N, C-alpha and C positions, 0 to 999 in steps of 0.2 A: 620263860619257855623251859620245856623239859629238856634238861642235857642228858645225853648217852643213856637214854631211856632203853634203850636194846640191850644194854648191861645188866640188866634187872628183869626178873619175872614181870610182864606186863601187870599182871592181878596184882602183885604186890606195890608197884607204883602208882595204881591207880586208888587202891586202898589209901595209900598215903597222901595223896591229894584229895581225896574226899575227907580225910582227916583235918588235912590243912583248910577247907573250907569251912568245916566246921567250927576248927578254932576262930578263924576269921569272923566268923559272926558271933561269937561266945564273948569277943574282945568288947568291952565296953565303949560304944560310940562317944557317949562324953567324955572319957578318957583322951580318945583322938582327938575331939574337937578341942581340949584344952591345950593339946602339947601343939597344934597349930595356932591358938592363941597366943601360947607362951614363945613360938619361934617367931611369928610376926614376919614371914616373909614375904618380901615384897620384889615384883620384879621391875628392873631397871632398863628392860629392852635391850640388854646387852648381847641377845643372841648366841650366849655360850652352849646354851641348852641344846641348841638347834644343829650342833657340830658332833662329829664322830669322835674329835678329840676329847670332848667331855661325855659324851653318850657314845657307847660302841655302836649301838643299832636300835632304831624304834621298831619295835614289833606292833604290827597292826592287828587289832580285833578284825573278823571277818565283816563287819559292817562297816567299819573304817578303810578296809582295803577295797572295798566296793566303792566308796566314795571316791577313794583316791583313784582308782581306774576310772570312774565317770570322769574325774578333773583331768586325767593326762594318765593314760595306760603306761607310758613308760616311767613311771614314778614309783613302780612296786618291782623290787627283786625277791627272790626266793631268799628268807630269812636264814643266817649264818648257823652253825653247829648243827646239821641234819641230825636227827634222833636216831634214822635206822638207815642201813645200807644192805640190800638184799644180796644173795649170792651171784646175782648178774651184774653187781655194780652199780645198778641203780639208788639213788639216795632218796630217801623221805624225812620232809621237814613240814612242821606242824602250822605253816603258814609266810605269809609275807611282811616284808620291811620295806622300810620307804628307802628309796634310792638316795647315794649322796654324791654331790656334785664332785668333780676332779680336782678342787682347790686343796691347799695345804691342810685347813683345817677340817675338809669333811663335811662341807656343809650340806643340809636339808636340801633336797630337791626343790621344795617349796620357800626356800629361803632366797632373798634377792636383795641386796644392798642392806642387810641388816636387818630385814622385816620379811615376817612371813606374808606370802601371797596369798593365803587363803585362811588367814586367822579368824575371820567369822565361822568358817566350816572347818575349823582346826579339830584333829581327831579327839578320841577321850584321852588317850594316853597323854596328850599335849594339854589337854585342860586342865586336867587334875594335877601335872608335874608343878613342884616337886614332891607333893605328898605322895605318901604310900601306906600301905598297912599290910606288912608280910616279916613273918620269921625269916633271918638271914643267919646262917653259922658264922661266929666269929672264929678267931684266930685259933683260939682253944678249942673249937670244935662245938661250940655251944650255941643251939638255936637261941635267937633274942629277936624282938620284934623290933621294926625300923620303920621310923616314920617320914622322915625328910631325906631326900637324896640329895648327896652331894651339897650338904649346906656349908656355905662360907665361902666356895667357890665362884658362885656366882650370886646374881641379885643381894638384897639387904634385909638383915634381918631386924626385929624392934619395932616393924609397924603395928600399929594399932588395927588391929581386926573385930570386928563387932561380933558380940556371941552366936546371933542368926548367922552370920557369912560362915562363922566357923563350924558350925553345925551343918551347913549346906555343903561344905567343901568334905565334911567327913564323910558326910551320907554320899558323896559323887565317888569320893576316894574308895569306899569299900564297894560301892555297884561296879567299881572299874576291876579292883581286886578279884572280886567274885566273876565277873565277866571272863577275866585272863584265867582263872582256876576252871572253870567249867569249860573255858575252850581246850586247855591242856588235859582235862578229863575224857572229852569227847573225840579228841585227837587219837588219844591211847583206844579206847574202846572201838573207834573205827578200825585202827590199825592192829589191832588183834583178830578181829574178824576178817579183814582183808587178807593178811599173810596167811591165815589158816584157808581161807578158801582158794587162794591163787597157788599154794604149795611153795611158799617162801618163807625165808626166815632171815633174822639179822645174822650178818656175817661180818664180825669184827676185821677179820681180815682184808676182804673185800673193801671194807671201810678205808681201813689205810691205803691200801693201792687205790683207790678211787680217790681220795685225796692227794695222792702224790700224781694220779694223772692230771689233774684238775690243776694242780701247782705248775707242770709243765707246760700245761697249753691246751692239753686234749681235751676235746669236749665231753662231758658229762652230763647225765641225764637226772634231773630232780623231779620228783614229783611232790608237789606243794599242796595241802590240804587245804581246802578253802570250800566253803559252802556245801559240807557234809560228803565232799568227794576228792578227787585229787586229779590237779591241772600238772601237765608234763610241761616241763622248762628245761631246755638244753642249753647248758652254759661252759663258758670256756676260762681261762686263766683268771684267777682270780673270782669266779663266780661262786666257787664253795669255800664260805669261810668259817675259820675260827674265830668268832666275833669280829667279822671284817667290815660288816654292812653298816646308823643311829638308832644300850641297854639302860633305860632309866631305871637306875638303880644304884 
């Protein structure tokens, strides 16, 4: 997700994302396939990656949000960290996340008895996890490529993966990362036009006030970007999270 996009000129943020997309396709796919082979990740069906304790929230691309809605409309919630808040106190967020259950671990809405209820139809982010291909800023502020999420915190490593399977995983991983970047770009482009057309602007002061209102239990309005438009959602206490809902990173 794009975090605090309203703090930067939208044109600059869009350009930065386009540059990241160019870097994504310039990264040698064979290198990613080799990292996958070296790691040899093997799922042990522990279910850890399907909990909020291990993964803050699961952001869904539009195609997966539509699939989740068709299975169970209550499985979707507005993603945490709204990117914008206008001068009227309305939030805007780039999409939906999976709802989590009320247990201590914050289990995925579709997790039951440690197993995914929709595994054959699981979402793209779930199919590619724990693999990734994105640049992450380290503690020194230097961006560097990351390939595996939370290695050694779940599953096992050292499993033998055939070369053709490594390449298939690499291709699917790049496809997901590209789709995510394109979603972020189209959201920002949409918001640039929408705010201008409606005479609205991002207001950091109202952002803080609306977060405070939500924390106090007052209902707030969140406009969720979905299918090239905005869907209105009204949420109460805890509905506007700061990484509160399942991020695979």
